[in-house]
C-alpha positions in Angstrom: -21.9 19.3 91.0 -24.0 17.7 88.2 -22.6 18.1 84.8 -24.5 20.1 82.2 -24.3 19.3 78.5 -24.9 21.6 75.5 -25.1 21.0 71.7 -24.5 23.5 69.0 -27.5 24.5 66.8 -26.4 25.6 63.3 -29.8 27.1 62.5 -29.9 29.4 65.4 -26.1 29.5 65.8 -26.5 29.0 69.5 -25.8 26.3 72.1 -28.8 24.5 73.3 -28.8 22.7 76.6 -29.3 18.9 76.5 -31.4 17.2 79.1 -30.4 13.4 79.3 -33.2 10.9 79.5 -33.7 8.7 82.6 -32.1 5.7 80.8 -29.1 7.7 79.9 -28.7 8.9 83.4 -29.0 5.4 84.8 -26.5 4.1 82.3 -24.1 6.9 83.2 -24.4 6.2 86.9 -23.9 2.4 86.4 -20.9 3.0 84.2 -19.3 5.3 86.7 -20.1 2.8 89.5 -18.5 -0.1 87.6 -15.4 1.9 86.7 -15.0 2.8 90.4 -15.5 -0.7 91.6 -13.0 -2.0 89.0 -10.4 0.6 90.1 -11.0 -0.2 93.7 -10.7 -4.0 93.2 -7.6 -3.6 91.1 -6.0 -1.4 93.7 -6.9 -3.9 96.4 -5.4 -6.8 94.4 -2.2 -4.8 93.8 -1.9 -4.0 97.5 -2.4 -7.7 98.3 0.3 -8.7 95.8 2.7 -6.2 97.2 2.1 -6.4 100.9 0.1 -9.7 101.3 -3.0 -10.3 103.4 -2.9 -10.4 107.2 -3.7 -14.1 107.2 -0.9 -14.7 104.6 1.5 -12.8 106.7 0.6 -14.9 109.7 1.0 -18.1 107.7 4.5 -17.0 106.5 5.5 -16.1 110.0 4.2 -19.5 111.3 6.0 -21.3 108.5 9.2 -19.5 109.2 8.9 -20.4 112.9 8.3 -24.1 112.0 11.3 -24.2 109.7 13.4 -22.7 112.6 12.1 -25.4 115.0 12.9 -28.1 112.5 16.5 -26.9 112.2 16.8 -26.8 116.0 15.3 -30.3 116.2 17.7 -31.6 113.5 20.7 -30.1 115.3 19.6 -31.7 118.6 19.1 -35.0 116.9 22.6 -34.9 115.5 23.9 -34.2 119.0 21.8 -37.1 120.4 23.1 -39.5 117.7 26.7 -38.4 118.5 26.1 -39.2 122.2 24.5 -42.5 121.2 27.6 -43.4 119.1 29.8 -42.8 122.1 27.6 -45.1 124.2 27.7 -47.8 121.5 31.5 -47.6 121.3 31.8 -48.0 125.0 29.3 -50.9 124.9 31.2 -52.7 122.2 34.8 -52.0 123.3 34.4 -52.1 127.1 31.3 -53.7 128.5 31.1 -56.5 125.9 34.9 -57.1 125.9 34.8 -57.5 129.7 31.9 -59.9 129.4 33.5 -61.6 126.4 30.4 -61.0 124.3 30.4 -60.2 120.5 29.9 -56.5 119.6 26.5 -55.5 118.1 26.7 -55.6 114.2 26.6 -52.1 112.6 23.9 -53.3 110.2 21.6 -54.0 113.2 22.3 -50.7 114.9 22.0 -48.6 111.7 19.1 -50.2 109.8 17.6 -47.6 107.6 14.2 -47.4 105.8 15.4 -45.6 102.6 14.3 -48.6 100.4 10.7 -48.6 101.9 7.7 -46.3 101.3 7.8 -45.2 104.9 8.3 -41.6 104.0 6.1 -41.5 100.8 3.4 -39.4 102.4 5.9 -36.8 103.5 7.0 -36.0 100.0 3.7 -34.0 99.4 4.5 -31.6 102.3 6.2 -28.2 101.9 9.9 -28.4 102.7 9.6 -32.2 102.2 13.4 -32.8 102.0 13.9 -31.2 105.4 10.9 -33.0 107.0 12.0 -36.4 105.6 15.6 -35.9 106.8 14.6 -35.0 110.3 12.1 -37.9 110.5 14.8 -40.3 109.3 17.1 -39.1 112.1 14.3 -39.6 114.7 13.7 -43.1 113.4 17.4 -43.9 113.5 17.7 -42.6 117.1 14.6 -44.6 118.1 16.1 -47.8 116.5 19.4 -47.3 118.2 17.9 -46.6 121.6 15.9 -49.9 121.3 19.0 -51.9 120.2 21.1 -50.3 122.9 18.5 -51.0 125.6 18.4 -54.7 124.5 22.3 -54.8 124.6 22.3 -53.4 128.2 19.8 -56.1 129.1 22.2 -58.7 127.8 25.1 -57.2 129.7 23.1 -57.2 132.9 22.3 -60.8 132.3 25.9 -61.6 131.6 27.0 -59.8 134.8 24.6 -62.0 136.8 26.2 -65.1 135.1 29.7 -63.8 135.7 30.4 -66.0 138.7 29.2 -69.1 136.8 31.2 -68.0 133.8 34.4 -67.6 135.9 33.9 -71.1 137.2 33.4 -72.5 133.7 36.0 -70.9 131.5 39.4 -72.7 131.2 41.7 -71.2 133.8 44.3 -73.8 134.9 46.9 -76.1 133.3 45.5 -79.5 132.3 48.4 -81.3 134.1 50.3 -80.5 137.3 53.1 -78.3 136.0 54.0 -75.8 138.8 57.7 -75.8 137.8 56.7 -75.5 134.1 59.1 -78.3 133.2 56.3 -80.3 131.4 55.7 -77.4 128.9 56.8 -78.9 125.5 55.5 -76.8 122.7 53.1 -74.0 122.2 50.5 -72.7 119.8 51.5 -71.7 116.3 53.4 -72.8 113.2 55.7 -75.8 113.8 57.6 -78.5 111.9 55.6 -81.7 111.9 57.7 -84.3 113.8 56.7 -87.1 111.5 56.2 -85.5 108.1 58.8 -82.8 108.5 56.6 -80.2 106.9 55.4 -76.9 108.2 52.0 -77.1 109.9 49.8 -75.1 112.3 49.9 -76.5 115.9 46.4 -75.7 117.3 47.2 -76.2 120.9 49.9 -76.8 123.5 51.8 -80.0 124.3 52.7 -81.0 127.8 55.3 -83.8 128.1 54.5 -86.2 131.0 54.8 -89.8 131.9 52.1 -92.2 130.8 49.4 -92.3 133.5 49.9 -88.7 134.7 46.5 -87.3 135.7 44.8 -84.9 133.3 42.5 -82.3 134.8 39.4 -80.4 133.6 40.4 -76.8 133.3 36.9 -75.5 134.1 33.5 -76.7 135.0 32.0 -78.3 131.9 30.0 -81.1 130.3 31.7 -84.0 128.5 30.5 -83.9 124.9 32.9 -86.6 123.6 35.0 -89.3 125.3 36.6 -91.8 122.9 38.8 -92.3 119.9 39.2 -89.4 117.5 41.5 -90.2 114.6 44.9 -88.7 114.8 44.1 -87.4 118.3 43.8 -91.0 119.6 41.9 -91.2 122.9 40.3 -87.8 123.2 38.0 -85.9 125.5 36.0 -82.8 124.5 34.5 -80.6 127.2 31.8 -78.0 126.6 32.3 -75.2 129.2 29.4 -73.1 128.0 29.8 -69.4 127.1 31.3 -70.5 123.8 34.3 -72.4 125.3 35.3 -76.0 124.3 38.5 -77.7 125.3 40.2 -80.8 123.8 42.5 -83.3 125.6 44.2 -85.7 123.2 46.5 -88.8 123.0 45.3 -90.1 126.4 46.2 -93.5 127.7 42.9 -93.7 129.7 39.6 -91.9 129.7 37.9 -91.6 133.2 34.7 -89.8 132.1 31.8 -90.6 129.9 29.8 -88.5 127.4 27.1 -86.4 129.1 28.9 -86.4 132.4 29.4 -83.0 134.2 32.9 -82.3 135.6 34.3 -79.5 137.7 37.6 -77.6 137.5 40.5 -79.7 138.8 38.7 -83.0 138.5 40.7 -85.9 136.9 39.2 -86.8 133.5 41.9 -89.0 132.1 45.6 -90.0 132.0 48.4 -88.9 129.8 49.3 -91.3 127.0 50.7 -91.5 123.5 47.8 -92.8 121.4 47.0 -91.6 117.9 49.5 -89.6 115.9 52.1 -89.2 118.6 55.9 -89.5 118.9 56.0 -89.8 122.7 54.0 -89.6 125.9 52.3 -86.1 126.2 49.0 -84.3 126.4 47.8 -82.2 123.5 45.5 -79.4 124.8 43.3 -77.0 122.8 41.0 -74.2 123.7 38.2 -73.1 121.3 36.1 -70.0 121.7 33.0 -69.6 119.6 34.4 -71.8 116.9 37.8 -70.1 116.8 41.0 -71.8 118.0 42.6 -69.8 120.8 46.1 -69.8 122.2 45.9 -71.9 125.5 48.7 -69.9 127.1 46.2 -67.1 127.7 43.9 -69.4 129.8 46.1 -70.3 132.8 45.4 -67.2 134.9 44.5 -69.2 138.0 47.8 -71.1 137.9 50.4 -68.6 136.8 51.6 -65.2 138.2 53.1 -62.6 135.9 56.7 -64.1 136.1 55.5 -67.7 135.5 53.3 -66.5 132.6 56.3 -64.8 130.9 58.4 -68.0 131.5 55.7 -70.2 130.0 55.5 -68.0 126.9 59.2 -68.4 126.4 59.1 -72.2 126.9 56.1 -72.5 124.5 57.8 -70.5 121.8 58.3 -71.9 118.3 61.5 -73.7 119.2 59.6 -76.0 121.6 59.4 -79.7 120.8 56.2 -80.9 119.1 55.0 -84.5 119.9 52.2 -84.7 117.3 
């Protein structure tokens, strides 16, 4: 119903009806319209703030789902890295030990990219910390898979070379010593027979008559055959695979530098040249630059009982000739 307006007339003491002009009517309609629109818009905004828009609800749902998936992915990556760690330990402590290969360095397996700007772009994303952490795990797993794959390639290659390796590594005594009576002194700290001071004896001494044949303990290449200071007449054999053997104090050298020899081949004769107090052979085994105890490299000559007996004979009380 349209509103009716009146005004009091003091002259007639009556209420006279007012008829608004067209302009007043238009202004009234516009005012009411704007007030209604404002109230409607305000109500709509309040409802959006309280309940959110359908698209916003969908985005929140999608975001929540993505976060859940990231958590699941992160958990699975942790599990995969755990399995990878077990494979790495088996590789280093079993496969590579059997093949006598060095373990893979931790720095190579676990290289990280924290010091690079690799993840710079991810810092602008929502939940950046979670996204970067998950991405780092994926990168680490990919890196370790690559390194492990290369390691297994190396192991396969070493397996194929195993027969050659078994023929090359030192595996017999350098002199004929079936009864072990020629064993004089073993590896370790000894009293120097000349200077009477404590010194480290880097090999084993075998007492034998001058002229007793000396044998190559594995297939190898002669890398030195001649005089070598305190060692006197000396032969160095490179067996490959990191192995080098030394035969010192010889009376005669029967090979030349560069010559290839096979296990059991005569390479020289026992003597007493260089720093020596009597006829004997000084024998050393080196593996990748480290001096090894030769007693562990007679497995083709000795059974278990003979091995135990040799260890006792080569103990610290044995006689040192150099």
